[in-house]
C-alpha positions in Angstrom: 11.8 120.0 -6.4 8.6 120.7 -6.3 7.4 123.4 -8.9 6.3 126.4 -7.7 3.8 128.0 -9.8 2.3 131.5 -8.7 -1.3 132.5 -9.6 -0.5 135.7 -11.5 1.8 133.6 -14.2 -1.2 131.0 -14.4 -4.3 132.0 -13.9 -4.3 135.7 -15.3 -4.4 137.7 -11.9 -6.6 140.4 -12.6 -10.4 141.4 -12.2 -11.1 138.6 -14.8 -10.2 136.1 -11.9 -13.6 135.5 -9.9 -11.4 131.8 -8.1 -8.7 129.9 -7.9 -7.3 128.0 -10.8 -8.1 124.2 -10.5 -4.1 122.5 -9.6 -2.4 125.7 -9.2 0.3 127.1 -6.4 -0.6 130.1 -4.4 0.1 131.4 -0.9 -1.4 131.9 1.5 -2.4 135.2 1.5 -3.2 134.6 -2.8 -5.8 131.7 -1.7 -7.5 133.2 0.6 -8.1 136.7 -1.2 -10.3 134.5 -3.5 -13.3 134.5 -0.9 -12.3 137.9 0.8 -10.8 139.6 3.4 -9.0 137.3 5.7 -10.3 139.2 9.1 -14.0 138.6 7.3 -13.6 135.1 8.3 -13.9 132.9 11.1 -10.6 131.0 11.9 -10.6 127.2 12.9 -7.4 124.6 13.7 -4.8 127.6 14.0 -6.1 129.1 10.7 -6.3 125.9 8.9 -10.0 126.4 8.4 -11.3 129.6 7.0 -15.5 130.0 7.1 -16.7 132.8 4.7 -19.9 134.1 4.0 -20.0 132.4 0.7 -17.4 129.2 0.8 -15.2 127.3 3.6 -11.3 126.9 2.6 -9.4 124.5 4.0 -5.3 125.1 3.7 -3.5 122.3 4.8 -0.1 120.7 4.9 -0.5 116.7 3.8 1.8 113.8 4.6 1.4 110.6 2.8 4.6 108.9 3.9 3.2 107.2 7.0 2.6 103.4 6.3 0.4 102.9 9.4 -3.2 102.1 9.6 -4.0 105.2 11.5 -2.7 108.0 9.5 -1.3 110.9 11.7 -1.1 113.5 9.0 -3.4 114.6 6.1 -3.7 112.7 3.4 -5.7 111.8 0.2 -6.7 108.0 1.0 -7.2 107.7 -2.8 -8.0 110.1 -6.2 -11.3 111.1 -5.0 -11.1 110.9 -1.1 -9.2 113.1 1.5 -8.5 112.8 5.1 -8.1 115.9 7.5 -6.4 115.0 10.4 -5.7 117.4 13.0 -1.9 118.3 13.9 -3.0 118.8 17.6 -5.9 118.6 19.9 -8.2 120.9 19.0 -11.3 121.7 21.4 -14.1 124.0 21.6 -15.1 126.7 24.3 -16.6 124.1 26.1 -13.8 121.6 26.6 -15.4 119.1 23.4 -14.0 117.7 21.1 -16.5 118.4 18.5 -14.9 121.8 17.4 -11.9 120.1 15.5 -13.4 120.9 12.3 -15.9 123.7 11.4 -19.7 122.3 12.0 -20.4 124.1 8.4 -18.2 121.0 6.9 -20.1 118.6 8.3 -23.8 119.3 7.6 -26.4 121.6 7.3 -25.1 124.4 5.1 -25.0 125.1 1.3 -21.5 126.8 1.0 -18.5 125.2 -0.9 -15.7 124.0 0.5 -12.4 125.0 -1.0 -9.1 122.7 -0.3 -5.5 123.8 -0.5 -2.9 121.3 -0.1 1.0 121.5 0.5 4.0 119.2 1.1 6.0 119.5 4.1 9.0 121.2 1.9 6.4 123.9 0.4 6.0 127.4 0.7 2.6 127.6 -1.6 -0.7 125.5 -1.6 -1.9 123.7 -4.6 -5.7 124.3 -5.2 -7.1 120.6 -5.4 -10.8 121.4 -5.7 -13.8 121.3 -3.9 -14.8 119.0 -1.6 -18.3 117.5 -0.7 -19.3 117.8 3.3 -17.4 115.3 5.4 -19.1 112.2 5.6 -17.2 110.6 8.5 -15.3 112.6 11.6 -13.3 110.6 14.4 -12.7 112.0 17.1 -9.9 112.0 19.2 -9.1 109.2 21.9 -6.5 108.9 24.3 -3.5 110.5 22.8 -4.9 110.7 19.0 -5.6 113.4 16.9 -9.3 114.0 15.3 -9.6 113.4 11.5 -12.8 114.3 9.0 -13.4 112.5 5.6 -14.0 114.1 2.3 -15.2 113.5 -1.2 -13.4 115.4 -3.7 -16.0 116.7 -5.8 -13.1 116.2 -9.0 -10.5 113.2 -9.4 -6.9 114.2 -8.5 -5.1 113.1 -11.5 -1.8 110.8 -10.8 0.8 114.0 -12.7 -1.0 116.3 -9.8 -0.3 113.5 -7.2 3.5 112.8 -8.5 4.1 116.6 -8.0 2.6 116.7 -4.8 5.3 114.2 -3.9 2.1 111.8 -2.4 1.9 109.2 -5.4 5.3 106.4 -5.6 4.6 104.9 -9.1 7.6 102.7 -9.1 7.8 99.7 -11.7 4.8 100.4 -14.2 5.6 97.9 -16.8 2.2 96.2 -16.9 3.2 93.9 -19.5 6.1 91.8 -17.0 3.3 91.7 -14.5 0.5 90.2 -17.2 3.6 87.6 -18.3 4.0 86.6 -14.7 0.4 85.9 -14.0 0.3 83.9 -17.0 2.6 81.5 -16.1 0.3 80.9 -13.6 -1.8 79.0 -16.2 1.1 76.7 -16.8 2.6 73.7 -14.6 4.8 75.4 -12.2 6.9 74.8 -9.1 6.4 76.7 -5.6 9.8 78.7 -7.0 7.9 79.9 -9.6 5.1 80.9 -7.8 7.2 82.8 -5.3 8.6 84.4 -8.5 5.4 85.7 -9.7 4.6 86.8 -5.8 8.0 88.8 -6.1 7.4 90.6 -9.5 3.9 91.6 -8.2 5.2 93.4 -4.9 7.7 95.0 -6.9 5.1 96.7 -9.1 2.6 97.5 -6.7 5.2 98.2 -3.7 8.7 98.9 -5.4 11.9 97.0 -4.4 11.8 94.9 -0.9 15.0 96.1 0.7 17.2 93.8 3.1 15.8 95.5 6.2 12.5 94.7 5.1 12.6 90.4 6.1 12.8 89.3 9.4 15.8 88.1 11.1 15.9 84.0 12.4 16.0 85.4 15.8 12.4 87.5 14.6 11.1 83.9 13.6 11.9 83.0 17.0 12.8 79.2 15.8 9.1 78.2 14.8 9.3 75.6 12.2 7.1 77.0 9.4 6.3 75.5 5.8 8.6 77.0 3.1 6.5 79.8 1.5 6.0 81.4 5.1 9.4 81.2 6.1 10.7 82.8 2.4 8.2 85.8 2.9 8.9 86.4 6.4 12.5 86.7 5.7 11.9 88.7 2.6 9.3 91.3 3.6 8.1 90.1 6.9 8.3 93.8 8.2 6.4 95.2 5.5 3.2 94.5 7.1 1.2 96.7 4.6 1.6 94.7 1.6 -0.1 91.4 2.8 -1.9 93.1 6.0 -3.5 96.5 5.6 -6.8 95.1 5.3 -6.9 91.8 6.6 -4.1 90.3 9.0 -1.2 87.8 8.0 0.0 86.5 11.4 3.2 86.7 12.6 5.7 84.5 14.7 6.3 87.0 17.4 4.1 90.0 18.5 4.0 90.3 22.4 2.1 93.4 22.3 -0.4 91.9 20.4 -1.4 88.2 20.5 -4.0 88.2 18.5 -1.6 89.2 15.3 0.6 85.8 16.2 0.5 82.8 14.2 -1.8 79.8 16.9 -2.2 76.3 16.0 -5.8 75.1 15.8 -7.0 71.4 15.6 -3.4 70.9 14.6 -3.0 73.3 11.8 -1.4 76.8 11.5 -3.7 79.5 11.3 -2.0 82.2 9.2 -4.0 84.6 8.0 -7.4 86.0 9.5 -10.4 88.6 8.2 -9.7 92.0 9.4 -13.2 91.4 11.7 -12.3 87.6 12.5 -14.9 86.4 9.8 -13.2 84.2 8.1 -9.6 82.6 8.8 -7.4 80.5 7.0 -4.7 77.6 8.2 -2.1 75.8 6.5 0.3 72.4 7.4 2.9 73.4 9.9 5.6 72.3 7.5 6.3 71.5 4.2 7.4 72.8 0.6 4.0 74.8 -0.3 0.9 73.2 1.9 -2.6 73.0 0.9 -4.8 75.9 2.6 -7.8 75.3 4.8 -10.8 77.9 5.4 -13.1 78.2 7.7 -15.6 80.8 8.9 -15.7 82.7 12.3 -13.7 79.8 14.0 -16.2 77.4 13.9 -16.8 73.9 12.0 -14.1 72.2 10.4 -11.4 73.2 7.9 -12.6 73.5 4.6 -9.6 72.6 1.7 -9.4 75.6 -0.3 -8.3 74.7 -3.6 -5.0 76.6 -3.5 -1.4 75.9 -1.9 0.0 78.5 0.3 1.7 80.2 -2.5 -1.3 80.6 -4.4 -2.7 82.0 -1.3 0.1 85.1 -0.7 0.0 86.0 -4.9 -4.0 86.6 -4.4 -3.3 87.7 -0.5 -0.9 90.5 -2.3 -3.7 90.9 -5.2 -6.3 91.6 -2.7 -4.5 93.9 -0.6 -3.6 95.9 -3.7 -6.8 96.4 -4.5 -8.3 97.0 -1.4 -5.8 99.0 0.2 -3.3 100.1 -2.2 -4.9 101.0 -5.7 -5.2 105.2 -5.6 -7.5 105.1 -8.6 -10.5 102.3 -8.0 -14.1 101.6 -8.4 -16.7 99.5 -6.4 -20.0 98.5 -6.7 -22.3 96.0 -4.6 -25.0 95.0 -7.2 -23.4 94.5 -10.6 -25.2 92.2 -13.0 -23.7 89.1 -14.5 -23.8 90.6 -17.9 -21.9 93.5 -16.8 -19.2 91.8 -15.1 -18.6 89.2 -17.6 -18.7 92.3 -20.5 -15.6 93.5 -18.1 -13.8 90.2 -17.6 -13.4 90.5 -21.5 -11.3 93.5 -20.5 -10.0 92.0 -17.4 -9.4 88.1 -17.6 -9.9 85.9 -14.7 -6.7 84.6 -13.3 -5.6 81.1 -13.2 -6.0 80.7 -9.1 -8.7 80.8 -6.8 -11.7 81.6 -6.0 -11.1 82.2 -2.1 -13.7 80.0 -0.4 -14.3 83.2 1.7 -17.4 84.9 -0.4 -16.4 83.0 -3.3 -13.9 85.3 -4.7 -12.5 85.5 -7.7 -9.6 87.7 -9.3 -9.4 89.2 -12.5 -6.4 91.1 -14.3 -4.5 92.6 -17.3 -3.1 95.9 -18.5 -2.6 97.8 -15.0 -6.4 96.9 -14.1 -6.7 94.5 -10.8 -10.4 93.0 -10.0 -12.0 90.7 -7.5 -15.8 90.0 -7.5 -18.3 87.9 -5.4 -21.2 87.0 -6.2 -24.1 88.5 -4.8 -28.2 87.7 -4.2 -30.1 86.5 -7.1 -33.1 88.6 -7.9 -35.7 88.1 -10.6 -34.0 85.5 -11.3 -30.7 87.4 -12.3 -27.4 87.0 -10.1 -25.8 90.5 -8.6 -21.8 90.6 -8.0 -19.7 93.2 -5.4 -17.0 93.6 -7.2 -13.5 96.2 -6.3 -11.3 97.4 -9.6 -8.0 99.1 -9.1 -5.0 100.6 -10.8 -1.6 102.2 -9.6 -3.0 105.0 -11.6 -6.4 106.4 -13.8 -5.3 105.3 -17.0 -6.0 101.5 -17.1 -9.1 102.4 -15.9 -10.5 104.6 -18.5 -11.9 101.4 -20.3 -14.6 101.5 -17.3 -16.3 104.8 -18.2 -18.9 103.1 -20.1 -20.1 100.8 -17.3 -20.3 103.3 -14.6 -23.9 105.1 -13.4 -25.6 105.8 -10.3 -25.2 101.8 -9.1 -21.5 102.4 -8.6 -20.9 103.1 -4.4 -17.2 104.6 -5.4 -15.2 106.0 -8.3 -12.1 107.3 -8.4 -11.2 107.5 -12.0 
């Protein structure tokens, strides 16, 4: 049950209080009272947005249990990004949708934006800190709802996120994952490698339930290589595990034909980059056949130097770092010496790299990373790097390496 903390007892309510206390719970009236009288503010979206002379205040309900790509509820994207999603179509006086969020929250204004959030079962709002101006807005299309994306000025601590009910840590035993990945440095069977994949999935996504697997009817009687048949039967309905950023193709999806397995030049295409820039294929049958790749569906298939089970392990890590690591950092121009220093803390895995962008994978102690070479400038190679973890704690070593070249930091 969520802990209800009143502002009067935790923030020392009185004349000495000039603003809300970070990560403290307030009633709606208490939250608004820090910034002025309620009737002295413009109100948007049924009171979810209040525009005061010195501040914008957002009081909104969050729900982070929606696994779909396009969320339908406000939520924290990661520990430093918040997405406000309208709970109904809001339009301005002229009928246009551009007023679904106050224009002062987007650009051309110096007022601070204060964020208060509450889970569906809470009556009070937690003060989550200040937001920067919205860097992206999604206008409603068809039956869809509008949304606006913001950066948090303060990274949301994992202990607070847990209290909000939006962070589900599950297995936090980094040592077991490290042992599983280290097994790949020795000779292994396909069943050993699928055991490593199972360990990674349980670590990042929790236990797989019997209903998460596809039935024989779902598989449609297709001949499949063993690792793919094993995956679909075990966790094929959990599409977010291997298909949130890129796309793991499935045996049957008659509503979206592009999402289905297909045969090309005698090979089984099973995994696509999300914009079709790169495709992966394998043999139509076999215990653990090799994987092949090519760019933009052109040219001959080239051997990836990985088997199908190894590719599924790397795809699981890629999706975890890209989409499921709530604490993360990314940089497009990291010099080779700094990458080597990071690799001393997060050593390379005994798999890969992918041919796609020559992507290499790293991991240790709950921190995971992938890196791809970028251009050479003045004789020095630079890399695009993404690092992620389930909480902020495994990434604290990264702080001395951070500077203004990093495009995103959520640790």
